[in-house]
C-alpha positions in Angstrom: 39.4 -75.2 -136.7 37.4 -73.0 -133.5 33.9 -74.5 -134.5 35.8 -78.2 -134.4 36.9 -76.5 -130.8 33.8 -75.5 -129.5 32.0 -79.0 -130.2 34.5 -81.1 -128.8 35.0 -78.5 -125.0 32.4 -77.7 -122.7 31.7 -73.4 -123.2 34.0 -71.8 -120.3 31.8 -68.8 -120.0 29.2 -71.0 -117.3 32.2 -72.3 -116.0 33.9 -69.3 -115.2 30.6 -67.8 -113.5 29.9 -70.0 -111.7 34.1 -70.0 -110.5 33.8 -66.0 -109.6 30.7 -66.2 -108.2 32.2 -69.8 -105.9 35.7 -66.6 -105.2 33.2 -64.1 -104.4 31.0 -65.8 -101.6 34.9 -67.1 -100.1 35.6 -63.7 -99.6 32.6 -63.7 -97.2 33.1 -66.5 -95.7 37.0 -65.5 -95.1 35.0 -62.5 -94.0 33.0 -63.0 -91.7 34.5 -66.2 -90.3 36.8 -63.7 -89.9 35.2 -61.4 -87.7 33.6 -64.0 -85.9 36.8 -65.5 -84.7 37.9 -62.2 -83.1 35.4 -61.9 -81.0 35.3 -65.3 -79.2 37.3 -66.5 -76.5 41.2 -68.1 -77.3 40.8 -66.8 -80.9 44.2 -67.8 -82.1 41.9 -71.7 -81.5 39.4 -70.3 -83.2 41.7 -69.3 -86.0 43.4 -72.4 -86.9 39.8 -74.0 -87.0 37.8 -71.2 -89.4 40.8 -72.4 -91.4 40.8 -76.1 -91.4 36.7 -76.0 -91.6 35.9 -73.2 -94.4 38.9 -71.8 -95.8 40.6 -75.4 -97.0 37.4 -77.1 -97.4 36.5 -74.3 -99.7 39.3 -75.4 -102.0 37.2 -78.8 -101.4 34.2 -78.1 -102.8 35.2 -75.5 -105.1 37.2 -78.8 -107.1 34.4 -80.3 -106.9 31.6 -78.3 -108.1 34.2 -77.1 -110.8 35.3 -81.2 -111.9 31.4 -81.8 -112.4 31.0 -78.0 -115.2 34.1 -79.4 -116.7 35.8 -76.1 -115.9 39.6 -77.8 -116.3 38.2 -78.3 -119.2 36.8 -75.5 -120.9 40.4 -73.4 -119.3 42.2 -76.1 -121.0 40.0 -76.1 -124.5 40.5 -72.3 -125.2 44.7 -71.9 -123.4 46.0 -75.1 -124.6 43.7 -76.6 -127.5 46.6 -78.6 -128.9 46.5 -80.7 -125.7 42.9 -81.2 -125.0 42.8 -82.1 -128.5 43.5 -85.0 -127.1 42.0 -88.2 -125.4 45.4 -88.7 -122.8 46.5 -88.5 -119.5 48.2 -85.6 -120.9 44.8 -84.0 -121.2 43.6 -85.1 -118.2 46.3 -83.7 -116.1 46.3 -79.9 -117.7 41.9 -80.6 -117.2 42.6 -81.0 -113.7 45.7 -79.3 -113.0 43.6 -76.0 -114.1 40.4 -77.1 -111.4 42.9 -77.0 -108.4 44.7 -73.7 -110.0 40.9 -72.7 -109.4 39.9 -74.0 -106.6 43.3 -72.8 -104.8 42.1 -69.0 -105.8 39.4 -69.5 -103.8 40.7 -70.8 -100.3 43.0 -67.7 -101.0 39.2 -65.7 -101.4 39.1 -66.8 -98.3 42.4 -66.7 -96.6 42.9 -62.9 -97.2 40.6 -61.5 -95.8 41.4 -63.4 -92.1 44.6 -61.6 -92.2 43.9 -59.2 -91.1 42.7 -60.2 -87.7 45.0 -63.0 -87.4 47.0 -59.5 -87.3 45.8 -58.4 -84.8 44.6 -61.1 -82.8 49.0 -62.7 -82.3 50.1 -58.6 -82.8 52.1 -59.6 -85.4 53.8 -57.7 -87.9 52.3 -59.8 -91.0 51.7 -58.0 -94.1 48.7 -58.7 -96.3 50.6 -58.9 -99.6 53.4 -61.2 -97.7 50.7 -63.7 -96.6 48.5 -64.4 -99.9 52.5 -64.2 -101.7 53.7 -67.6 -99.3 49.4 -69.5 -99.5 49.5 -68.8 -103.2 53.1 -70.8 -103.3 52.0 -73.2 -101.2 48.3 -73.9 -102.8 51.1 -73.9 -106.5 52.1 -77.1 -105.3 49.1 -78.7 -103.3 47.5 -78.2 -106.7 50.6 -80.2 -108.4 50.8 -82.1 -105.5 47.5 -83.4 -106.4 47.5 -83.8 -110.2 49.5 -85.8 -110.3 48.9 -88.1 -107.7 45.2 -88.1 -108.4 44.5 -88.3 -112.0 46.7 -91.9 -112.5 44.0 -92.7 -109.3 41.4 -92.0 -111.2 42.5 -93.7 -114.5 43.3 -96.8 -112.7 39.9 -97.0 -110.9 38.2 -96.3 -113.6 39.7 -99.0 -115.7 37.9 -101.8 -113.1 41.8 -102.7 -111.5 40.8 -104.4 -108.0 41.3 -104.5 -104.1 44.6 -105.5 -103.5 46.3 -103.5 -107.0 44.0 -100.3 -106.0 45.4 -100.5 -102.5 49.3 -101.7 -103.4 49.0 -97.8 -105.0 48.0 -96.2 -102.9 50.7 -97.4 -100.2 53.0 -96.7 -102.9 51.9 -92.7 -103.3 51.6 -92.3 -99.8 55.4 -93.5 -100.1 56.1 -90.8 -102.7 55.1 -88.7 -100.7 56.1 -89.3 -97.6 60.1 -89.1 -99.3 59.6 -86.4 -101.4 58.1 -85.0 -98.8 62.1 -82.8 -97.1 62.4 -81.4 -101.4 58.3 -80.7 -101.4 59.3 -78.8 -98.4 61.7 -76.7 -99.3 59.8 -76.2 -102.2 56.8 -75.1 -101.4 58.4 -72.0 -98.4 60.9 -69.8 -97.4 64.0 -71.6 -97.0 67.9 -70.5 -95.7 70.7 -72.1 -94.7 71.6 -71.8 -90.2 75.2 -70.0 -89.4 77.2 -71.2 -88.1 76.1 -70.2 -84.7 73.1 -72.0 -85.3 74.3 -74.6 -86.0 76.0 -75.0 -84.0 72.9 -74.6 -81.2 71.1 -77.1 -83.1 73.6 -80.0 -83.3 73.6 -79.6 -79.6 70.3 -78.6 -79.1 69.2 -82.6 -81.4 71.1 -83.9 -78.9 70.4 -83.1 -75.7 66.6 -84.5 -77.7 68.2 -87.7 -79.2 66.7 -86.5 -82.4 68.9 -87.7 -85.0 68.5 -86.1 -89.0 70.2 -85.4 -91.8 70.7 -81.7 -92.0 69.0 -78.8 -90.6 67.1 -75.9 -92.8 65.4 -72.5 -91.2 62.3 -71.7 -92.5 62.6 -68.4 -93.5 59.6 -66.8 -93.1 60.2 -64.4 -89.8 57.5 -62.1 -89.5 55.3 -65.2 -89.8 55.8 -65.5 -85.6 55.1 -68.9 -85.7 57.5 -71.0 -84.2 57.9 -74.5 -87.1 58.7 -77.7 -85.6 59.1 -80.6 -88.3 61.1 -83.4 -89.5 60.2 -85.3 -92.9 61.9 -87.9 -94.6 62.6 -91.6 -95.1 65.1 -93.5 -92.9 68.8 -92.0 -93.5 67.2 -88.8 -95.2 65.2 -87.2 -92.0 65.8 -83.5 -92.4 64.3 -81.0 -89.3 63.0 -77.7 -90.5 63.3 -74.8 -87.4 61.3 -71.2 -88.7 63.6 -68.1 -88.1 60.8 -67.5 -85.1 61.9 -71.6 -82.8 65.7 -70.0 -82.7 64.3 -66.4 -81.7 61.0 -67.0 -79.1 62.7 -70.7 -76.9 65.0 -70.5 -74.4 68.3 -73.8 -75.4 65.7 -75.5 -73.1 62.3 -75.7 -73.9 63.6 -75.7 -78.0 65.4 -79.0 -76.6 62.7 -79.8 -75.6 60.0 -79.7 -78.2 63.0 -81.6 -80.4 62.3 -84.1 -77.6 58.8 -84.8 -78.1 59.3 -84.2 -82.1 62.0 -86.7 -82.0 59.7 -89.0 -79.6 56.4 -88.7 -82.1 58.9 -90.2 -84.8 59.6 -93.1 -83.1 56.4 -94.5 -82.3 55.6 -92.8 -85.9 53.0 -90.6 -85.4 52.8 -89.6 -88.9 53.7 -92.8 -90.0 50.1 -94.0 -88.7 47.7 -90.7 -89.2 48.7 -91.9 -93.2 47.8 -95.5 -92.6 44.8 -94.3 -91.0 44.2 -92.5 -94.4 45.7 -95.0 -96.8 43.6 -98.1 -95.2 40.1 -95.0 -95.6 40.6 -94.2 -98.5 40.9 -97.6 -100.1 37.7 -98.9 -98.6 35.9 -96.4 -99.5 36.6 -96.4 -102.9 35.7 -100.6 -102.8 32.9 -99.4 -101.1 31.5 -96.6 -103.9 33.4 -99.1 -106.8 31.0 -101.4 -107.2 29.5 -102.1 -110.0 26.5 -103.1 -107.8 26.6 -99.2 -106.4 27.3 -99.4 -102.9 28.9 -101.7 -101.0 27.6 -101.3 -97.1 30.1 -103.7 -96.3 33.6 -102.4 -97.4 31.2 -98.6 -96.1 31.7 -100.2 -92.3 35.0 -101.7 -92.8 36.4 -97.8 -94.0 34.3 -96.2 -90.6 36.0 -98.7 -88.3 39.3 -98.1 -89.7 39.4 -94.1 -89.5 38.4 -94.5 -85.9 40.8 -97.5 -85.6 43.3 -95.1 -87.6 42.5 -92.2 -84.9 42.8 -94.1 -81.8 46.4 -95.5 -83.0 46.9 -92.3 -83.5 45.4 -90.3 -80.4 47.5 -93.1 -78.7 50.4 -92.5 -80.6 51.2 -88.5 -79.8 50.4 -89.7 -75.8 52.9 -92.7 -76.2 55.2 -90.1 -77.8 54.9 -87.6 -74.6 55.2 -90.4 -72.1 59.1 -91.0 -73.9 59.7 -87.1 -74.1 59.3 -87.0 -71.0 61.5 -89.8 -69.7 64.0 -88.0 -71.3 63.3 -84.4 -70.4 61.4 -84.8 -67.2 57.1 -84.0 -67.3 57.2 -80.9 -65.5 59.6 -79.1 -67.9 58.2 -80.7 -71.4 55.1 -79.8 -70.0 56.5 -76.5 -68.8 57.9 -76.3 -72.9 54.3 -76.3 -74.1 53.1 -73.9 -72.5 55.9 -72.0 -73.6 54.7 -73.1 -77.2 51.0 -71.6 -76.3 52.0 -68.8 -75.4 54.5 -68.1 -78.3 51.5 -68.1 -80.4 49.2 -66.8 -78.2 46.9 -69.0 -77.9 45.3 -70.9 -75.1 45.8 -74.4 -75.4 42.4 -76.5 -75.2 40.5 -79.3 -73.4 38.7 -81.8 -73.6 35.9 -83.6 -70.9 35.0 -85.9 -73.7 37.6 -86.9 -76.6 36.9 -86.3 -80.0 36.5 -89.9 -82.0 37.6 -88.0 -84.9 40.6 -86.3 -84.0 44.0 -87.2 -84.5 45.8 -85.2 -82.1 44.7 -84.9 -78.2 43.5 -81.4 -77.2 47.2 -80.1 -75.4 45.5 -78.6 -73.0 45.2 -82.5 -72.1 47.8 -83.5 -73.1 49.4 -80.3 -70.5 47.3 -81.9 -67.7 48.3 -85.1 -67.9 52.4 -84.2 -67.9 51.9 -82.6 -64.9 49.8 -85.1 -63.4 52.6 -87.4 -63.8 55.7 -85.1 -62.2 53.3 -84.1 -59.5 52.7 -87.9 -58.9 56.9 -88.3 -58.5 57.3 -89.8 -61.7 59.2 -86.7 -63.7 61.4 -88.6 -66.2 64.2 -86.7 -67.3 67.4 -89.8 -67.4 68.7 -88.8 -70.6 71.8 -87.3 -71.7 71.9 -84.0 -70.7 68.5 -83.2 -70.5 68.5 -80.5 -67.6 65.2 -79.4 -67.5 63.0 -79.5 -71.5 60.5 -80.8 -73.2 57.7 -82.3 -76.7 57.2 -80.8 -79.3 54.0 -79.5 -80.2 52.4 -78.6 -84.1 49.6 -77.5 -83.8 48.0 -78.1 -81.0 48.9 -81.4 -80.7 50.7 -83.5 -83.4 53.1 -84.4 -85.6 51.8 -80.8 -87.6 
């Protein structure tokens, strides 16, 4: 039995050794990046760039390299020989999940050395063990989700499906992710029901902000002190997620303003624009590389155009949402709320003299300046129901979070 298994599966030693080397490199990258970020101006903003530009890309790089080495097949050949001996969908799912899990460990290796630095620059009481546990839970869920989405998609592409069926499949995948997102967040994060007092307060805030949701869930992550505000779900089952820190850090005017911005972003479909951009560019990119004749220039150019147009439309949507929220609560108040959000996260609002065409966000400082200019021109808004002085919603400096 063992000779037959070793003949049908790649050797386990080389890919595991390569994976361990990747984890060591990830630890070094995370530690060096953290040391640099702590010493730069606006260190919280630099840590966010570190996560987006180094920590999470480490996982994608690890997945790609380990997939080339057939890491998942080698692991399942040893751990689940009965499954690995099959050639169908189950074996492919098991192998891909093992590869994603290995990539997730590489992400954790890069992430763990940064926690001490984040704790220092934000002056919060966040233990490394707690942060790693949360990230591990999150990455486990993401690995499972990516496995069940990517493996069938890869098999469809390998089967030579046309562009239209592929586009329909990607749209279906995006729809499933949107519909399932409220339950996914609940599964991946520590949550609780709001207390009676919190529920009454949140109901009043939602009414002031014009935000209609089915229910509200509190993210019970007090030690992270991140004032999280997320709305997810399909029409008719939209769910609001707020963190303990959000409830504690902001007064009613600021909280209502941030909720108003979230409501406005939902009304102009900022998240839908982002997902639509990814789907459109993804279909064209697959078409560019999936043909029998090799690389096709026309679909590749179309993918680049779809990406640029979609990102522009997303940034335009964010500005439009800011205008709508300012109409409801007042431009000056919305700007104040954005600044208080930044202060709560020890974040210096960023500004750009030249817009970044590859960004799906508008820099928070630019949004604040735009609202201040509007208020100075006497177009302060604030005509909504009981708005008084509130405004805006921010997720990491701009967007639908």
